C-alpha positions in Angstrom: 50.4 11.2 -21.4 49.7 13.4 -18.4 49.5 16.4 -20.7 47.0 14.6 -22.9 45.0 13.6 -19.9 44.8 17.1 -18.6 43.9 18.4 -22.1 41.1 15.9 -22.7 39.8 16.1 -19.1 39.7 19.9 -19.1 38.1 20.0 -22.6 35.3 17.8 -21.4 34.9 19.6 -18.1 34.8 23.0 -19.6 32.2 21.9 -22.1 30.2 20.3 -19.3 30.2 23.6 -17.3 29.1 25.6 -20.3 26.4 23.1 -21.3 25.1 22.7 -17.8 25.0 26.5 -17.3 23.1 27.0 -20.5 20.6 24.2 -19.9 20.1 25.3 -16.3 19.3 28.9 -17.2 16.7 27.6 -19.8 15.0 25.3 -17.3 15.2 28.0 -14.5 13.4 30.5 -16.8 10.6 28.0 -17.4 10.2 27.3 -13.7 10.3 31.1 -12.9 7.6 32.0 -15.4 5.4 29.2 -14.1 5.8 29.5 -10.3 7.1 33.0 -9.6 3.9 34.9 -10.4 2.0 33.9 -7.2 5.0 35.1 -5.2 6.0 38.2 -7.0 2.8 39.6 -8.5 -0.1 38.3 -6.4 1.7 38.5 -3.0 4.3 41.1 -3.6 7.1 39.0 -2.1 10.4 40.7 -1.5 13.3 40.1 -3.8 15.4 38.2 -1.2 12.5 35.6 -1.1 12.6 35.4 -4.9 16.3 34.8 -4.7 15.8 32.0 -2.2 13.2 30.4 -4.5 15.7 30.4 -7.4 18.4 28.8 -5.2 16.0 26.1 -4.1 15.0 25.0 -7.6 18.6 24.8 -8.8 19.2 21.3 -7.4 16.2 20.0 -9.2 17.4 21.4 -12.5 20.9 20.2 -12.0 19.7 16.6 -11.6 18.7 16.7 -15.3 21.1 19.2 -16.8 24.3 17.8 -15.4 24.1 14.4 -17.1 22.8 15.9 -20.3 25.5 18.6 -20.4 28.2 16.1 -19.7 26.9 13.8 -22.5 26.9 16.7 -25.0 30.3 17.8 -24.0 31.7 14.3 -24.4 30.2 13.9 -27.8 31.5 17.3 -29.0 35.0 16.9 -27.5 35.6 13.5 -29.0 34.1 14.6 -32.3 36.6 17.5 -32.4 39.5 15.1 -31.4 38.5 12.8 -34.2 37.9 15.5 -36.9 41.2 17.3 -36.1 43.1 14.0 -36.3 44.3 14.5 -32.7 42.9 11.1 -31.7 44.6 9.5 -34.7 48.0 11.0 -33.5 47.5 9.5 -30.0 46.6 6.1 -31.5 49.7 6.2 -33.7 51.8 6.9 -30.6 50.6 3.6 -29.2 47.9 4.9 -26.8 44.9 2.7 -26.7 41.4 4.1 -26.9 40.6 3.0 -23.3 43.6 5.0 -22.1 42.5 8.1 -24.0 39.1 7.7 -22.4 40.4 7.4 -18.9 40.2 11.1 -17.9 36.6 11.3 -19.3 35.6 8.2 -17.2 37.2 9.8 -14.2 35.2 13.0 -14.7 32.0 11.0 -15.3 32.6 9.1 -12.0 33.0 12.4 -10.1 29.9 13.9 -11.6 28.0 10.7 -10.8 29.0 11.2 -7.1 27.7 14.8 -7.4 24.4 13.6 -8.8 24.1 11.1 -5.9 24.4 14.0 -3.5 22.0 16.2 -5.5 19.2 13.5 -5.8 19.5 12.2 -2.2 20.5 15.2 -0.1 20.3 18.6 -1.8 16.9 18.0 -3.6 15.0 16.7 -0.6 16.2 19.5 1.6 15.4 22.1 -1.0 11.9 20.6 -1.5 11.4 20.8 2.3 12.6 24.4 2.5 10.5 25.5 -0.5 7.3 24.6 1.3 7.9 27.3 3.8 8.4 30.1 1.2 4.8 30.9 0.8 4.3 30.8 4.6 7.2 33.2 5.1 5.8 35.6 2.4 2.4 35.5 4.1 3.8 35.8 7.6 5.7 39.0 6.7 2.7 40.8 5.4 -0.5 38.7 5.3 -2.7 41.6 4.0 -1.0 41.5 0.6 -2.5 38.1 0.1 -5.9 39.5 -0.9 -5.9 42.4 -3.3 -9.1 44.5 -3.6 -11.3 44.3 -6.7 -9.5 41.2 -7.9 -11.1 37.7 -8.0 -8.6 35.4 -6.2 -8.7 31.7 -7.1 -5.4 30.4 -5.5 -7.2 29.0 -2.4 -8.4 25.4 -2.7 -12.0 25.1 -3.8 -12.6 28.8 -3.0 -13.1 32.1 -4.8 -12.4 35.3 -2.8 -13.2 38.9 -3.7 -12.7 42.1 -1.7 -14.5 45.3 -2.5 -11.8 47.6 -0.9 -9.1 48.2 1.6 -8.3 51.1 3.8 -5.0 52.7 4.8 -4.6 50.4 7.9 -4.9 47.3 5.8 -8.4 46.3 6.9 -10.4 44.7 4.1 -14.0 46.0 3.5 -16.7 43.9 1.8 -15.1 40.4 1.6 -17.0 37.7 -0.4 -15.9 34.1 -0.1 -17.4 31.4 -2.3 -16.6 27.8 -1.3 -17.2 25.0 -3.8 -17.3 21.2 -3.6 -14.4 20.8 -6.0 -12.2 22.4 -8.6 -14.0 21.5 -11.9 -16.8 23.1 -13.7 -19.3 20.6 -12.2 -18.5 21.8 -8.7 -21.4 23.1 -6.7 -21.5 26.1 -4.4 -21.2 24.7 -0.9 -21.1 27.9 1.2 -21.1 31.7 0.8 -19.6 34.1 3.3 -19.7 37.9 3.5 -18.1 40.2 6.0 -18.3 44.0 6.2 -14.8 44.3 7.7 -12.0 41.7 7.7 -8.5 41.7 9.1 -5.9 39.0 8.2 -3.3 37.7 10.7 -1.0 34.7 11.0 -1.2 32.4 14.0 2.5 31.4 14.1 1.9 28.8 16.8 -0.5 26.8 14.6 1.0 28.0 11.3 -2.4 29.2 10.1 -3.6 32.2 8.2 -6.9 33.3 9.8 -9.6 35.9 9.0 -11.0 38.1 11.7 -14.5 38.7 10.4 -16.8 41.5 11.8 -20.6 41.0 11.3 -20.3 38.0 9.0 -23.2 36.5 7.1 -23.0 32.9 5.9 -25.2 30.7 3.7 -24.7 27.0 3.7 -26.0 24.9 0.9 -26.7 21.3 2.0 -28.5 20.2 -1.1 -29.1 23.0 -3.7 -31.6 20.9 -5.7 -33.9 20.1 -2.7 -33.4 22.7 0.1 -32.7 26.4 0.2 -29.4 27.7 1.7 -29.3 28.0 5.5 -28.5 31.6 6.6 -26.3 32.1 9.6 -25.4 35.5 11.3 -22.8 36.2 13.9 -21.1 39.2 15.4 -17.5 37.9 15.0 -15.7 34.9 13.5 -12.1 33.7 12.9 -12.1 31.0 10.3 -8.9 29.5 8.9 -8.1 30.5 5.3 -4.9 28.5 4.9 -3.4 25.8 7.1 0.3 25.8 6.5 0.9 23.2 9.2 -0.5 20.5 6.8 2.7 20.8 4.7 4.6 18.9 7.4 2.6 15.8 6.7 4.2 15.7 3.2 7.6 14.9 4.7 6.7 11.3 4.9 6.8 10.9 1.2 9.8 8.8 0.0 11.0 11.6 -2.3 11.3 13.9 0.8 13.6 11.6 2.7 17.4 12.0 2.4 19.8 9.1 1.8 21.2 9.5 5.3 17.7 9.2 6.9 16.4 6.4 4.7 17.9 3.4 6.7 16.4 4.7 9.9 13.0 5.4 8.4 12.9 1.8 6.9 13.9 0.4 10.3 11.2 2.4 12.1 8.6 1.2 9.5 9.7 -2.4 9.9 9.4 -2.1 13.7 5.8 -0.7 13.4 4.9 -3.5 11.0 6.4 -6.1 13.3 4.4 -4.7 16.3 1.2 -4.9 14.2 1.8 -8.5 13.2 2.7 -9.5 16.8 -0.6 -8.1 18.0 -2.5 -9.9 15.2 -0.7 -13.2 16.1 -1.7 -12.8 19.8 1.9 -12.2 21.0 0.8 -8.8 22.4 -2.2 -8.0 24.5 -5.2 -6.7 22.5 -5.5 -3.0 22.1 -8.7 -1.1 21.6 -9.6 0.3 18.2 -7.8 3.6 17.5 -4.8 2.8 19.7 -1.6 3.9 18.0 0.3 1.1 16.4 3.4 -0.1 18.2 2.9 2.0 21.3 2.7 0.8 24.9 -0.1 1.3 27.3 -0.3 4.5 29.2 1.5 4.6 32.6 -0.6 3.3 35.4 -2.9 1.4 33.1 -3.3 -2.2 34.0 -3.2 -4.5 31.0 -5.5 -6.9 32.8 -8.1 -4.2 33.5 -11.7 -5.2 32.6 -12.1 -2.2 30.4 -9.5 -3.5 27.9 -10.7 -5.9 25.2 -10.2 -9.6 25.8 -9.9 -10.3 22.1 -9.2 -8.2 19.0 -12.3 -6.5 17.7 -13.0 -6.6 14.0 -12.3 -2.9 13.8 -8.9 -3.4 15.5 -8.1 -6.3 13.1 -8.9 -4.1 10.1 -6.7 -1.3 11.6 -3.8 -3.6 12.0 -4.1 -5.1 8.6 -4.3 -1.7 7.0 -1.3 -0.5 9.0 0.7 -3.6 7.8 -0.3 -2.9 4.2 0.6 0.8 4.6 4.0 0.2 6.1 4.8 -2.4 3.4 3.8 0.0 0.7 6.0 2.7 2.3 9.0 0.4 2.5 8.5 -0.6 -1.2 8.2 3.0 -2.3 11.3 4.1 -0.3 13.4 1.3 -1.7 12.3 2.1 -5.2 13.2 5.8 -4.6 16.7 4.8 -3.4 17.1 2.6 -6.5 15.9 5.4 -8.7 18.5 7.8 -7.1 21.3 5.2 -7.6 20.3 4.7 -11.2 20.0 8.4 -11.9 23.3 9.2 -10.3 25.0 6.6 -12.6 23.8 8.6 -15.7 27.1 10.5 -16.1 29.2 7.4 -16.0 26.8 5.6 -18.4 26.9 8.6 -20.7 30.7 8.6 -20.7 30.7 4.9 -21.9 28.4 5.6 -24.8 29.3 9.2 -25.5 33.0 8.5 -26.3 32.5 6.0 -29.2 29.5 7.9 -30.5 31.5 11.1 -30.5 34.3 9.5 -32.5 31.8 8.4 -35.1 30.3 11.9 -35.5 33.3 13.4 -37.4 31.6 15.7 -39.9 29.6 18.6 -38.7 30.4 17.5 -35.2 28.4 20.3 -33.5 25.0 19.5 -34.9 25.6 15.7 -34.8 26.8 15.9 -31.2 23.8 17.9 -30.0 21.3 15.7 -31.9 22.9 12.5 -30.5 22.9 13.9 -27.0 19.3 14.9 -27.3 18.3 11.5 -28.6 20.3 9.5 -26.0 19.1 11.6 -23.1 15.5 11.4 -24.3 15.6 7.6 -24.3 17.4 7.5 -21.0 15.1 9.8 -19.1 12.1 8.4 -20.9 12.7 5.0 -19.5 13.2 6.4 -16.0 9.9 8.3 -16.2 8.2 5.1 -17.5 9.5 3.2 -14.5 7.9 5.7 -12.1 4.5 5.3 -13.8 4.2 1.5 -13.5 3.4 1.7 -9.8 1.2 -1.4 -10.0 4.0 -3.7 -11.2 6.0 -5.9 -9.0 9.1 -4.6 -7.2 11.5 -6.6 -9.4 9.9 -5.3 -12.6 10.2 -1.7 -11.5 13.8 -2.1 -10.4 14.6 -3.8 -13.7 13.2 -0.9 -15.7 15.0 1.6 -13.5 18.4 0.0 -14.2 17.6 -0.8 -17.8 18.9 2.6 -19.2 22.3 2.1 -17.5 22.5 -1.5 -18.6 21.7 -0.5 -22.2 24.3 2.3 -22.2 26.9 0.0 -20.7 26.4 -2.9 -23.2 26.1 -0.6 -26.2 29.1 1.5 -25.0 31.3 -1.6 -24.6 30.3 -2.9 -28.1 31.0 0.5 -29.7 34.3 0.8 -27.8 35.4 -2.5 -29.1 34.4 -1.6 -32.6 36.2 1.7 -32.4 39.3 0.2 -30.9 39.9 -2.1 -33.9 38.9 0.5 -36.6 
């Protein structure tokens, strides 16, 4: 039986590797065509940076291609075993269907563990590292960010046009149009022109700045009622891109790894408890704008007359908003953890339903197996996407929808298993 286990296990594993490789290449090509143009064409990023970008998006593609490739391999492998009567020979030798399926279940459990690591560790770290790619490309050569005689629209709510550039990299005749929004209804908010511009990166602040010589600025307060206000200066250094703002995105639940999640939940609960204690009068009142859950500064007397005797309405509103915000963060992080657990169980769920479905698809097993894998995967991932969209529903409803695909695969798989075992 060990020979049969190795034979079935390797057949499924080889098919999974081939299917995952093929699907990953297809999804990577789609991501490259969509995201690589700003790096390669517009900014002239080096090839090593492009290679890093490809490596960073691999964990996101494997999250979807690994379960799908395993499902297709299971369906095709057991379809061949059934059509070649190899499964019939094992059954006649007294081997039960559950025993035949044991190596596939074992492979599915191992791949589920790999998916858990991908969704909870590799993907958040890759997402964090990918935010610095654009900054590194700009830091190496910021002057490539603006190409002369090309209208550049990559900056938020701005259009930039440069008339020319000399051999030293200095830009001549820079026009900047700043709008109130991104749509067609956006109004012109400000116009800036500079005869000579140099771009440089402030690495301490992680900002891309413009050093403008003899700038001319027109600010439109209300274009329907007042004319633009002209402003002239000899030199200015406005910020074009603030890369430091990307650090604020790390507080999103999807950016937190599985290892850091318990500590982040505990910190959020501590801040929430401190806010509630201050509202209940268990802590001395703080002035409005005081950071939540922090102590008074050293040397500051809590009984000083300058401190409020009671909570002001502004402070009460701050505390209530903080409690609501922390509660929402804890809910979103718990939902994210459940989503990762449910997603990582996809391989094991697909093994339960893929084996009996593969046995049923005997004729033309290749086309039937691929169609079945596409149909099952579409339903499975569709329910997960639907669970992420119902943000206004209660916590229990969202968790139920998240685990519903696994429950359906398990129930349907057990029923099909029992049916196939007595066939």
